[in-house]
N, C-alpha and C positions, 0 to 999 in steps of 0.2 A: 594534381593527380586525381583521377576518378576513383570513387570508392571501390572496394573489392567486390567483384561481380563474378557470377558463375558463367563460364564459357565452355561450350561443347566443341571439342576438336575432333572432327570426323576425317580421319586420315589413316589409310591402311599400311603405310610405310612407317615402321617403328622408329627409324632414325628421325624422319621428318616430324613425326608426332612428338617425339621427345624435345626437338628443337622448338616447336611451337608452344608446347606446354611450358618449357623453360622461359620463353619470352613472356608468357602470360604471368607466370609466378613472379618473375623479376619486376613486372609492372604492378604487382599486388593483387592479381586476380586469382580465381580458383578454376583451373582447367580440369575438364573431364574428358579423357581420350575415349574415342569409339573407333573401332578398327573395321567396321563394315556398315553398310547402309541399314541393315536390319537392327544391329546393335544401337545405332544412332536413333532409330525410330523408337526403340524402347525407352531410351533416356529422354527423348522429347515428350513422351507421355507421362513421365514421372514427375517433372517439375518445370517451372518456367526458367528460361535461359536468357541471359542478357545479350548473348551473341553466339552465333555458330560459325566456326571456321570449317569450310566444306570443300573436300576434294571431290572431283566429279567421277573419276575412275575408281569405283569401289566394288568390293565383293558384296554379294547379297543385293540389296536394293540400290539401284544406280543413283549417283549423286543428283542427276537432273530430276529424277522422280522425287527424291527427298526434298529438293529445293521447292518443287511444286507444292508438296505437302506442308512445308514450313510456311510458305507464303499464304496458302489457303486457310490453314488451321491454327498456326501458332503465333505468327506476327512478329517474331523476334528478328533482328537484323542478321544478315548472312554475308560473310566475305568468302567468296570462292577463291581457293588457292589450288591451281591446276597446272599441269604440264601442257595443257592444250593452249597453244598460242594462236594468234591470228584473230581476225575481225569477227568471224561468225560465232565461235563459241562464246566470246565475250558479250556480243550483242544479245545472243540467246539467253545467257545467264542473267544479264541485267534486266531484260524484258520479263523474265520469269519471276524476278523478285530479288535478285542479289543486290546488295548495297554497294559492293565493290568487287573487283576481280584482280587477283594477283597471280602473275605467271611464275612458275618454277623454272629455273632456280631463283630464289628470292634473297633480298638483303634483309637481315633480321631487324635492323633499325627502321627500315621502311615499313616492314610488317607491323612493328610496334606502333609506329606513327599512324598508320592507317587504322589499326584497331582502335586506338584512342579517339581518332577523328570520328569513326562510325559510332562509337559509344556516346560521344558528346552530342552528336546530331540526334541520336535516338532518345537521349534523356530529355531533350527539349520537346519531344512529341508527347501527346497524351499516352498514359500507360496502357499497354495492351493487356487483354485478359489472359489468364493462365491457361493451361491445357484444358480443353473442353471434355465433358463426359463422353464416353464411347457407348454406343448402344447396338445390340444385335438381338433380334427376337425380343424376349422379355428380360434380357440381361442389360444391366446398366453398370458401367464401370466408372468410378470417379478416380482419375489419376492423381489428384492432389491429396485426397483423403485416403487413397489406396483401399477403397472398398468396392465390393462387387455384390450386386443384388440380382436375384432371379425371381421374377414375379413378385417383387417387393420384399423378398426375404434375403437378408444379408447373410453371405456365406463366410464361414471362418476358414480363411485360406492361409497357407504358409507364404512366406515371401516369394519362394520359387514358383509356387502355384499361381500367385497373383501375377508375377512377371510373365509367365507363359500365356495366361489368358489375355493379358494386356497386349502382348505381342501379336497374338492371333486376331484380336479385335481391332488393332490398329491397321491391319492389312487383311480385311475379311475375305478377299478373293485369292490371297496368296497361299500357295502350297509350301509349307515349311518342312524341310527334311529334319531328321533328328540332329544332324550336325548344325543346321541353322539355329535350331532352338537352343542346343547346348552352348554354342559359342556366344549367342546373344544374351542368354539368361545367366549362364555361369561365368561368362567372360574368360573362358579357358579354351585351349585347343581341344578339338574333338578327337578323342582316342577311343579305343575299344570299349572301355567301361562306360563311356558316356551314353552308349546305346541303351543300356539297361536303366540308367539313371533317368533318362528322359521318359522312357516307357512307364516306369513306376510313378513318376509325378503326373503324367497324363492320366494314368489309371485312377489315382487318388482324386485328381481334379474332376474327372468324369463322375466318380462316385458321389462327390459332394454336390455336383450339379444335378444329378439324378434324384438325390434326396430332396432338393429344393423344388424340382419339377420333373416328376417321373414320366410325364407325357411328352417331353421334348428332348431332342438330341441336339447337342450344341457343337461337338467336336467330331469331325469325320476323319477316319483313317483311310488313306489311299495306300493300299498294301504295296510294300516294296519301295514307296516313295516318301511318305511322311504324313503330315496332319494339316488340316485347315478347318475353318469354321464351316459348319453344315448350313447350307442355305435353306 
């Protein structure tokens, strides 16, 4: 048995997510479900992962784009678990960086065996570095220490404020709706009250950024659409 390891389960179907998390717990691992590509991106920036189980058809950031990000920046092994059958999607995923490809519907024992096989192979490789710092203008975010500096000054952020700026910096060109931010950061369904909650946290975050550097604007509002980093 391999030691208990953290595994990110990126699957938007609640039933399938529960099945996969159950297999991982049974095998002694620590699963963390993520129900969208944007939520998974946030978790990837927060800590190192031993393995990612990745669906391709996801809300928010597509699975293919997430796979590219993991391969380029994080280095952890990925098993794609997708309903897309056939030769082309498998070849594309494996060439992009997936370590294995499992087609839905799947056999739970086979999934367990493939997970342990990938984890064993990866443990024999040199250890990969953890999440790398994110930079934008004079901002530097350390996802492992969970710190943010602006012009060398460390900001005192709440956990939600840090998660919001981490999400924006992880995808600097992406426009995030309030629903995207709320569901990714709070991990709950976006309802009417979430609109004000996100707005208040963005306002507090902007205020702290302005105190650190009043000459720079970091977060841009696209009226009626959402927020993104200001280039």
